[in-house]
TIVO-2410 file (N, C-alpha, C; in nm, 3 decimals):
# residues 90
REC num residu      c1      c2      c3 atome chaine
REC   1      M   3.984  10.097  -5.526     N      A
REC   1      M   4.106  10.018  -5.528    CA      A
REC   1      M   4.214  10.085  -5.611     C      A
REC   2      V   4.178  10.139  -5.725     N      A
REC   2      V   4.276  10.205  -5.811    CA      A
REC   2      V   4.334  10.327  -5.740     C      A
REC   3      A   4.248  10.403  -5.671     N      A
REC   3      A   4.295  10.522  -5.599    CA      A
REC   3      A   4.393  10.483  -5.489     C      A
REC   4      A   4.365  10.376  -5.418     N      A
REC   4      A   4.455  10.331  -5.311    CA      A
REC   4      A   4.589  10.289  -5.369     C      A
REC   5      T   4.587  10.219  -5.481     N      A
REC   5      T   4.711  10.177  -5.546    CA      A
REC   5      T   4.790  10.297  -5.594     C      A
REC   6      A   4.721  10.395  -5.651     N      A
REC   6      A   4.788  10.515  -5.699    CA      A
REC   6      A   4.853  10.590  -5.583     C      A
REC   7      G   4.785  10.594  -5.468     N      A
REC   7      G   4.842  10.660  -5.351    CA      A
REC   7      G   4.969  10.593  -5.303     C      A
REC   8      R   4.969  10.461  -5.303     N      A
REC   8      R   5.090  10.388  -5.263    CA      A
REC   8      R   5.204  10.414  -5.362     C      A
REC   9      T   5.170  10.417  -5.490     N      A
REC   9      T   5.271  10.442  -5.592    CA      A
REC   9      T   5.332  10.580  -5.576     C      A
REC  10      D   5.247  10.680  -5.547     N      A
REC  10      D   5.297  10.816  -5.526    CA      A
REC  10      D   5.391  10.822  -5.406     C      A
REC  11      R   5.352  10.757  -5.297     N      A
REC  11      R   5.437  10.757  -5.177    CA      A
REC  11      R   5.569  10.686  -5.205     C      A
REC  12      A   5.562  10.574  -5.274     N      A
REC  12      A   5.684  10.501  -5.307    CA      A
REC  12      A   5.774  10.586  -5.397     C      A
REC  13      G   5.714  10.656  -5.491     N      A
REC  13      G   5.790  10.743  -5.580    CA      A
REC  13      G   5.862  10.854  -5.505     C      A
REC  14      R   5.801  10.903  -5.399     N      A
REC  14      R   5.865  11.008  -5.319    CA      A
REC  14      R   5.977  10.951  -5.233     C      A
REC  15      L   5.970  10.822  -5.202     N      A
REC  15      L   6.075  10.761  -5.120    CA      A
REC  15      L   6.201  10.729  -5.199     C      A
REC  16      V   6.186  10.706  -5.328     N      A
REC  16      V   6.302  10.666  -5.410    CA      A
REC  16      V   6.417  10.767  -5.400     C      A
REC  17      P   6.392  10.897  -5.415     N      A
REC  17      P   6.505  10.991  -5.401    CA      A
REC  17      P   6.569  10.988  -5.261     C      A
REC  18      L   6.488  10.965  -5.158     N      A
REC  18      L   6.543  10.956  -5.023    CA      A
REC  18      L   6.634  10.835  -5.008     C      A
REC  19      V   6.590  10.722  -5.061     N      A
REC  19      V   6.670  10.600  -5.054    CA      A
REC  19      V   6.798  10.616  -5.136     C      A
REC  20      D   6.785  10.675  -5.255     N      A
REC  20      D   6.905  10.700  -5.336    CA      A
REC  20      D   7.004  10.790  -5.263     C      A
REC  21      A   6.953  10.896  -5.199     N      A
REC  21      A   7.039  10.987  -5.124    CA      A
REC  21      A   7.107  10.915  -5.008     C      A
REC  22      L   7.032  10.829  -4.940     N      A
REC  22      L   7.090  10.751  -4.831    CA      A
REC  22      L   7.203  10.662  -4.881     C      A
REC  23      H   7.180  10.592  -4.992     N      A
REC  23      H   7.284  10.505  -5.047    CA      A
REC  23      H   7.408  10.585  -5.088     C      A
REC  24      Q   7.388  10.702  -5.147     N      A
REC  24      Q   7.501  10.786  -5.185    CA      A
REC  24      Q   7.579  10.833  -5.062     C      A
REC  25      R   7.505  10.870  -4.958     N      A
REC  25      R   7.571  10.916  -4.834    CA      A
REC  25      R   7.649  10.802  -4.769     C      A
REC  26      M   7.588  10.683  -4.767     N      A
REC  26      M   7.657  10.568  -4.709    CA      A
REC  26      M   7.784  10.537  -4.787     C      A
REC  27      L   7.777  10.547  -4.920     N      A
REC  27      L   7.895  10.523  -5.003    CA      A
REC  27      L   8.003  10.627  -4.974     C      A
REC  28      A   7.963  10.753  -4.965     N      A
REC  28      A   8.058  10.861  -4.937    CA      A
REC  28      A   8.122  10.846  -4.799     C      A
REC  29      E   8.043  10.802  -4.702     N      A
REC  29      E   8.093  10.787  -4.565    CA      A
REC  29      E   8.161  10.652  -4.542     C      A
REC  30      K   8.154  10.565  -4.644     N      A
REC  30      K   8.212  10.430  -4.636    CA      A
REC  30      K   8.156  10.351  -4.518     C      A
REC  31      V   8.023  10.350  -4.509     N      A
REC  31      V   7.954  10.273  -4.406    CA      A
REC  31      V   7.858  10.175  -4.472     C      A
REC  32      M   7.826  10.068  -4.400     N      A
REC  32      M   7.733   9.966  -4.449    CA      A
REC  32      M   7.629   9.937  -4.343     C      A
REC  33      D   7.508   9.909  -4.388     N      A
REC  33      D   7.407   9.858  -4.296    CA      A
REC  33      D   7.405   9.706  -4.311     C      A
REC  34      F   7.321   9.640  -4.232     N      A
REC  34      F   7.319   9.494  -4.233    CA      A
REC  34      F   7.284   9.439  -4.371     C      A
REC  35      G   7.186   9.500  -4.437     N      A
REC  35      G   7.145   9.453  -4.569    CA      A
REC  35      G   7.258   9.460  -4.671     C      A
REC  36      L   7.333   9.567  -4.668     N      A
REC  36      L   7.446   9.582  -4.760    CA      A
REC  36      L   7.557   9.483  -4.727     C      A
REC  37      Q   7.581   9.460  -4.599     N      A
REC  37      Q   7.680   9.360  -4.558    CA      A
REC  37      Q   7.640   9.221  -4.609     C      A
REC  38      M   7.513   9.188  -4.595     N      A
REC  38      M   7.466   9.057  -4.641    CA      A
REC  38      M   7.476   9.046  -4.793     C      A
REC  39      A   7.445   9.154  -4.863     N      A
REC  39      A   7.455   9.152  -5.009    CA      A
REC  39      A   7.599   9.129  -5.053     C      A
REC  40      W   7.695   9.195  -4.988     N      A
REC  40      W   7.835   9.173  -5.021    CA      A
REC  40      W   7.880   9.032  -4.984     C      A
REC  41      A   7.835   8.983  -4.871     N      A
REC  41      A   7.869   8.845  -4.831    CA      A
REC  41      A   7.816   8.746  -4.933     C      A
REC  42      A   7.695   8.769  -4.981     N      A
REC  42      A   7.636   8.680  -5.081    CA      A
REC  42      A   7.718   8.685  -5.210     C      A
REC  43      R   7.758   8.805  -5.252     N      A
REC  43      R   7.839   8.817  -5.374    CA      A
REC  43      R   7.972   8.742  -5.358     C      A
REC  44      L   8.037   8.760  -5.244     N      A
REC  44      L   8.165   8.692  -5.221    CA      A
REC  44      L   8.147   8.540  -5.223     C      A
REC  45      A   8.044   8.493  -5.154     N      A
REC  45      A   8.021   8.348  -5.147    CA      A
REC  45      A   7.989   8.290  -5.283     C      A
REC  46      C   7.915   8.364  -5.365     N      A
REC  46      C   7.879   8.315  -5.498    CA      A
REC  46      C   7.996   8.321  -5.595     C      A
REC  47      N   8.075   8.425  -5.585     N      A
REC  47      N   8.184   8.445  -5.681    CA      A
REC  47      N   8.313   8.371  -5.645     C      A
REC  48      F   8.325   8.329  -5.520     N      A
REC  48      F   8.445   8.259  -5.475    CA      A
REC  48      F   8.403   8.131  -5.403     C      A
REC  49      P   8.380   8.022  -5.478     N      A
REC  49      P   8.333   7.897  -5.418    CA      A
REC  49      P   8.424   7.843  -5.309     C      A
REC  50      Q   8.552   7.877  -5.312     N      A
REC  50      Q   8.643   7.829  -5.209    CA      A
REC  50      Q   8.604   7.882  -5.071     C      A
REC  51      V   8.534   7.995  -5.066     N      A
REC  51      V   8.486   8.046  -4.937    CA      A
REC  51      V   8.386   7.948  -4.878     C      A
REC  52      G   8.291   7.904  -4.959     N      A
REC  52      G   8.191   7.808  -4.912    CA      A
REC  52      G   8.251   7.672  -4.883     C      A
REC  53      A   8.355   7.635  -4.957     N      A
REC  53      A   8.416   7.504  -4.937    CA      A
REC  53      A   8.475   7.490  -4.798     C      A
REC  54      S   8.516   7.600  -4.739     N      A
REC  54      S   8.575   7.593  -4.605    CA      A
REC  54      S   8.471   7.587  -4.494     C      A
REC  55      C   8.344   7.603  -4.528     N      A
REC  55      C   8.239   7.611  -4.426    CA      A
REC  55      C   8.181   7.475  -4.386     C      A
REC  56      G   8.176   7.381  -4.477     N      A
REC  56      G   8.113   7.254  -4.448    CA      A
REC  56      G   7.962   7.266  -4.451     C      A
REC  57      P   7.893   7.157  -4.421     N      A
REC  57      P   7.747   7.159  -4.428    CA      A
REC  57      P   7.685   7.240  -4.314     C      A
REC  58      L   7.570   7.295  -4.341     N      A
REC  58      L   7.495   7.369  -4.239    CA      A
REC  58      L   7.432   7.268  -4.145     C      A
REC  59      P   7.450   7.282  -4.015     N      A
REC  59      P   7.392   7.187  -3.920    CA      A
REC  59      P   7.240   7.179  -3.936     C      A
REC  60      G   7.186   7.060  -3.919     N      A
REC  60      G   7.042   7.040  -3.933    CA      A
REC  60      G   6.961   7.134  -3.847     C      A
REC  61      G   6.862   7.197  -3.907     N      A
REC  61      G   6.774   7.287  -3.835    CA      A
REC  61      G   6.828   7.427  -3.814     C      A
REC  62      A   6.953   7.451  -3.851     N      A
REC  62      A   7.012   7.584  -3.828    CA      A
REC  62      A   6.942   7.691  -3.909     C      A
REC  63      A   6.900   7.658  -4.030     N      A
REC  63      A   6.833   7.758  -4.114    CA      A
REC  63      A   6.705   7.807  -4.051     C      A
REC  64      R   6.637   7.721  -3.978     N      A
REC  64      R   6.512   7.763  -3.914    CA      A
REC  64      R   6.538   7.858  -3.798     C      A
REC  65      R   6.657   7.855  -3.741     N      A
REC  65      R   6.689   7.942  -3.627    CA      A
REC  65      R   6.742   8.078  -3.670     C      A
REC  66      I   6.763   8.098  -3.799     N      A
REC  66      I   6.812   8.227  -3.848    CA      A
REC  66      I   6.691   8.313  -3.880     C      A
REC  67      P   6.670   8.422  -3.805     N      A
REC  67      P   6.550   8.504  -3.827    CA      A
REC  67      P   6.558   8.585  -3.955     C      A
REC  68      G   6.442   8.612  -4.012     N      A
REC  68      G   6.432   8.704  -4.124    CA      A
REC  68      G   6.514   8.667  -4.245     C      A
REC  69      H   6.486   8.557  -4.307     N      A
REC  69      H   6.561   8.515  -4.425    CA      A
REC  69      H   6.536   8.612  -4.540     C      A
REC  70      G   6.619   8.714  -4.553     N      A
REC  70      G   6.612   8.804  -4.667    CA      A
REC  70      G   6.677   8.738  -4.787     C      A
REC  71      H   6.660   8.799  -4.902     N      A
REC  71      H   6.714   8.742  -5.025    CA      A
REC  71      H   6.865   8.725  -5.017     C      A
REC  72      A   6.935   8.828  -4.972     N      A
REC  72      A   7.082   8.818  -4.965    CA      A
REC  72      A   7.125   8.708  -4.869     C      A
REC  73      Q   7.051   8.692  -4.759     N      A
REC  73      Q   7.084   8.585  -4.664    CA      A
REC  73      Q   7.066   8.449  -4.729     C      A
REC  74      R   6.957   8.431  -4.802     N      A
REC  74      R   6.934   8.302  -4.869    CA      A
REC  74      R   7.044   8.273  -4.970     C      A
REC  75      V   7.083   8.374  -5.047     N      A
REC  75      V   7.188   8.355  -5.147    CA      A
REC  75      V   7.320   8.320  -5.078     C      A
REC  76      A   7.354   8.393  -4.973     N      A
REC  76      A   7.480   8.367  -4.902    CA      A
REC  76      A   7.481   8.229  -4.840     C      A
REC  77      L   7.373   8.191  -4.772     N      A
REC  77      L   7.368   8.059  -4.710    CA      A
REC  77      L   7.375   7.949  -4.813     C      A
REC  78      S   7.306   7.968  -4.925     N      A
REC  78      S   7.308   7.868  -5.030    CA      A
REC  78      S   7.449   7.851  -5.087     C      A
REC  79      A   7.518   7.962  -5.109     N      A
REC  79      A   7.653   7.955  -5.165    CA      A
REC  79      A   7.754   7.900  -5.064     C      A
REC  80      L   7.735   7.933  -4.938     N      A
REC  80      L   7.831   7.890  -4.836    CA      A
REC  80      L   7.814   7.745  -4.793     C      A
REC  81      F   7.690   7.698  -4.793     N      A
REC  81      F   7.664   7.566  -4.736    CA      A
REC  81      F   7.610   7.469  -4.839     C      A
REC  82      G   7.683   7.450  -4.946     N      A
REC  82      G   7.654   7.343  -5.038    CA      A
REC  82      G   7.556   7.373  -5.149     C      A
REC  83      G   7.506   7.493  -5.159     N      A
REC  83      G   7.418   7.527  -5.269    CA      A
REC  83      G   7.283   7.461  -5.263     C      A
REC  84      G   7.248   7.401  -5.150     N      A
REC  84      G   7.117   7.338  -5.137    CA      A
REC  84      G   7.008   7.438  -5.113     C      A
REC  85      S   6.886   7.394  -5.130     N      A
REC  85      S   6.774   7.482  -5.100    CA      A
REC  85      S   6.752   7.485  -4.949     C      A
REC  86      M   6.671   7.579  -4.904     N      A
REC  86      M   6.643   7.589  -4.761    CA      A
REC  86      M   6.582   7.459  -4.709     C      A
REC  87      T   6.498   7.395  -4.788     N      A
REC  87      T   6.432   7.274  -4.740    CA      A
REC  87      T   6.529   7.157  -4.730     C      A
REC  88      S   6.635   7.157  -4.810     N      A
REC  88      S   6.729   7.044  -4.802    CA      A
REC  88      S   6.815   7.050  -4.677     C      A
REC  89      W   6.818   7.166  -4.610     N      A
REC  89      W   6.897   7.179  -4.488    CA      A
REC  89      W   6.824   7.128  -4.366     C      A
REC  90      R   6.696   7.101  -4.377     N      A
REC  90      R   6.615   7.066  -4.259    CA      A
REC  90      R   6.626   6.921  -4.224     C      A
***
């Protein structure tokens, strides 16, 4: 078990420079992927409550229809649609 964990850690350690290089390249090229777009949307929604105020409540069951609730998506939805938890939207 320890050897398997060490192997995963080594692989992850080798990926970090690649991910860092990708982020630097994206910054230099001024491009965003979906995850970065969601992260910025979440920051805007959290830092500017008036953005969420214009959205109104999330329709019942809509949260269940949004695939792949990543962290940034949860933060953005929470800030935009009343700050409720995912379960309160159901």
